[in-house]
N, C-alpha and C positions, 0 to 999 in steps of 0.2 A: 504493500500500500504506500509506503514512504518512498519518496524520490531522494536522490542524493542532493547535496548542496549545489553542485554544478547545474543539475537539471533545474532546480528551483531558481537559481540565478538567471539561467537562460529564459525560463518562463516569465520571470518578472521583467526582464528586458523586453520581452515580446508584448506583454500586456500593457495596453495603453488606454487612454480615455476612448470611449465608444466611437467607432466609425461605422457608417452604414456598410461600407465595402468589406469590413473585417469578417473573418470566418467565425467569430465568436461574439457573445454578448454577455450581459450580467444580470443577475437578480440582485437588487439592492434592498437589504432588509432581511430579517430572520424569516418572516412568514413565507414570502415568495420563494426563498431559498429552500425551506423545508418542502414546499410543494414541488419544486424542481427535483429535489433529491428523491422524493417518493414516486413521482410520476415519470421522470425521464433520467434515471440514474446513469444510463449508458451514454448520455450526452454531456455529463458533467466533467469538466477538465480538472477543476479543483474548487474547494470551498475556502474562502478567506474569512478569518475571524479576528475581531479586535480583542486585545487582551482583557478589556474590561467587560466583555459580554457575559451576562449572568447565567445563561442556560447552556454553558459549555459541555456539561456531561451528556445531556440528551443529544446535542449536535455531534459530539464525538462518537457516541454509540451508533447513531444513524449512519454516519460516514463510514464507520468500520463495517457495519452490516452490508453496506452497498459497495465496499471496496473503493471509496472515494478519498482522495488525498485532502487532508485538512491542514491548513497553513495559518499560523499566527502572523499577521502582517498588517499592523495598524497603518503603516505608511501607504501601502498599496490601496487599502480600502479608502483612505482619505483622498487618494489621487483619482480613483475612478468614480467615487460617490459625489453626487451633487447635493447631498444633504449631510449635515454634520452628525445627525443621530443614527448613522448607519453603522451597525456593529458586525454585520455578517453580509457577505457577498458571495454569490455563486458564479463561477465562470463556466459557461456552457457553449458547446458547438451549436451553430445554427444548423437546422435540419429541415428536411422537406416532408410534407405529408400528402396523402391523397384523400379526397373526400369520399365518404361512404355513399355508394349509389342507392342504397335502400333506406336511407334516413333523410328526414327533412334538412334543408339547408337555410342558412342565413346568408344573404348576398349583400355586401356593402360596396356601393359604387363610388369610387374616389373619396373614401373617408380621409379627412385632412388633419384631424386633431389626434395626437397620440394618446392623450388622456382619455378622450371619448372612446377611442378604439379599444383601449384596455378595459374600460368600464363596460363596454358592449360585450366583450368576450366573457367577462365575469357574469353579466346578466344572462347571456346565452346558456352558459353552463348551469346557472341557477334554474333555468326553465327546461333543462334537459335537451338543449340543442348543441350537438357536439361537432358540427361541420359548418365551417365559415369560409365563404369565398370572398376574396377581395379583388375588385376590378381596379386595375392600375390606370393612372397613377394614384397613389394613396399613401397614407402615413405608414411609417416603418414599423411593422409588427414586432420587430426584434429590438427596437430602441428601448433602453432600460426604463424610460418613462412609460411606455406602453406596457412593458412586462410588469412594472410595479403597480400600475393602476388596474391591471387584470387580477392582481393579488394571487398570481400563480395559476389562474384559470387557463392561461395560454397553454400550459403543459397538459391539460386534461382534454383538449379538443383537437380535431384535425382542421387545418387551414390550408388554403391553396390560393395562389396568386394567378390572375388571368390578365391578359393584355386588353381584352375587350369583353363586354357582356355577351357578344355573339359567340366568342370562344367558349365561355362557360356554358351557354345555352346548348351549343352543339354537343358538348361532352355529356351533359345531363339532361337530355331531351325528354326523359320520362317524368321529370318534375313539373308539377303545375305551378305556374308563375303568378305571384301576387305582388304587384308594385304599389308601394305606399307613396301617394302623391297628394299635394294640396288640391289639385284639380281632378282627383280620382273620381270615377263615375259611380262607384258603389261605396256607400257609407258603411264603415265597419261597426257592427254592433255585436255584443255578446250573444244575442239571440240568433242572429243570422250568419254567424261565422261558418263558412263551409266546412264540412266534415271530410277532409281529405287526408290521406296518410302520407303521400309523397308530394311535398310542396317546397317551393323556394320563396322566402320572403325577401323582397328587394327594397333596399333603402338607399337614398342618394346622399350626396355631400351635405355637410352642415350648412353651408352658405347658399347653395343653389338647388338642392334637392335633385329630383330626377327630371330630365328634360322631356318634352312632349313625345319624343320617339318611344318612350316607355309606356305611353297610354295604350299602345296596341301590342305590347310584349306579352300581356297576359290579362288577368283581372286587375284593373286599377282600383285601389282602395283609398278612401279618405277617412282619416280618424276625425270624428266630429270634435269641434272646438268652438269657443266663442269668437266673436269678431274682434274682441279686445286685444288679441295677440295675432301676430302675422303667421307664426308657425310654432310648433312644439320643438323643444330641444331634441336633437337626434337620438340621444341615449334614452330619453323618456319615450319617444315614439317607438323605438325598437322594443323597449320593455313592454309597452302596451300591446304591440303586435304579437310578440312572443307569448305573452300572457293569454291572449285570446286564442291563438292558434294551437297552443300546446294543451289547451283544455283545463288550465288551472283557474277555473271559475265555477 
């Protein structure tokens, strides 16, 4: 389990502040790091711990069970962390997934905010949706901000990146499409939610939503709201859509 000092020295030289093009990312904080270790132990390069961390015994035990290298390195944690109260960080390899063909999907078209993306991933897992498609361009799913706001939910689901909605649609043609739009033709109600097993719920960008080309992509749905706001926050809209479609009502 332990590496020699030379290997550690080399690894520390390699580990830098997060870059999108790097082959690895981080979990910043104890909770998402525990979730990473439990869900994706094979992707963990090492776990960094601050000498003042209070739950060291549990972390050591878990790392030993999963054959993961644990390193005390206050300096490196401070270097890669954007928050001062970070006592644990996991360094993990970026990996790719495939969406499950026989389960419902959540499709995010050009999501632009990393915090929102992470929160949406957490919400999806909370409602039992474990397959998320991201239509590019979009926020970086591996950015530590996304990972942190997902509270480790990222490691419990499949996600896949697509260059266009058409590319996604071609690959998963069996899914019934429901697009959430301010000018959607069908108002979403708890009573009238269609009872379908294989569906894709499609949501647009925080600022622009879905453009009119999506009106004919499937069933276009409007979440009823008052005239006093121009639109619902994306994460709230996704939560409502997932709540209704997954039958948690």
